[in-house]
C-alpha positions, 0 to 999 in steps of 0.5 A: 479529501478525495475519499470524502468527495467520492463518498458524498457523490456515491452516498446513494450507493451506501448500504446502511446494513454494512459498516461505513468504515469498510465502505469508506476504506474501499473508496480510499483504496480505489482512490489510492489505486488511481494515484498509484497508476498516475504516479507510475507514469511520473515516478515517485515524488518525495517532498524535502520536508517529509524526508530531509535526510534523503536529500543528502546523498552523502554517507549513511543518508545516501545509503538510506535513500538507496534502500528506500528506492530499492524497497519501493522498486521491489514492492512495485514488482509484486503482483497487485494482490500481494502488494495491496495486502502487504501495504494494507497490513504493514503500512496501514496497520490493518488486521487480517480480518479488516483487510479481508473485509475491505478486499472481500476475500477470505482471511486465509487468502489475505494470510497467504498473499501476505506470506507470498509477498513477504517471501518475494520481497525478501528474495528481491532484496537479497534477504533470507525469507526464513 
C-alpha cells in the first residue's frame, strides 16, 4: 500500500525508458528502510498469528524463539550495504542482477557484499564460514 501511495505521488518522476519494476522496487526499498528505522526505536514486533510457535517459550519452541532473536540481532549488526543485499537476495529471493539494478551498483559489488555479509553473519552466530 505504501509503495502504491508513494508511486502515485511521484509518478511524474518515472522515466518511461526505464523498467517500472525497478522503479517500484526502489520505492518499496525506501519505504522498508523508513520502517526499519522506526522499528529500531520500538524493537521488533511479531504477531501471534504470524508465528504462534514462538509464543510458547518451553521446549524447542523456546529454542526457536532464541534462534530467531539471535539471527535478527546479528543481521542488525551488519553494515547497511551488507544487510540490505543479504535480505534482498536471501529473503526476497531476488537475483544478483535484479539487486544490482535496484541498488544501482555493479553485480560484482552485490556478490562481494553478499559474501562478506554471510561470512560476518556466520561469525556472529558462532558458525564456521567455510
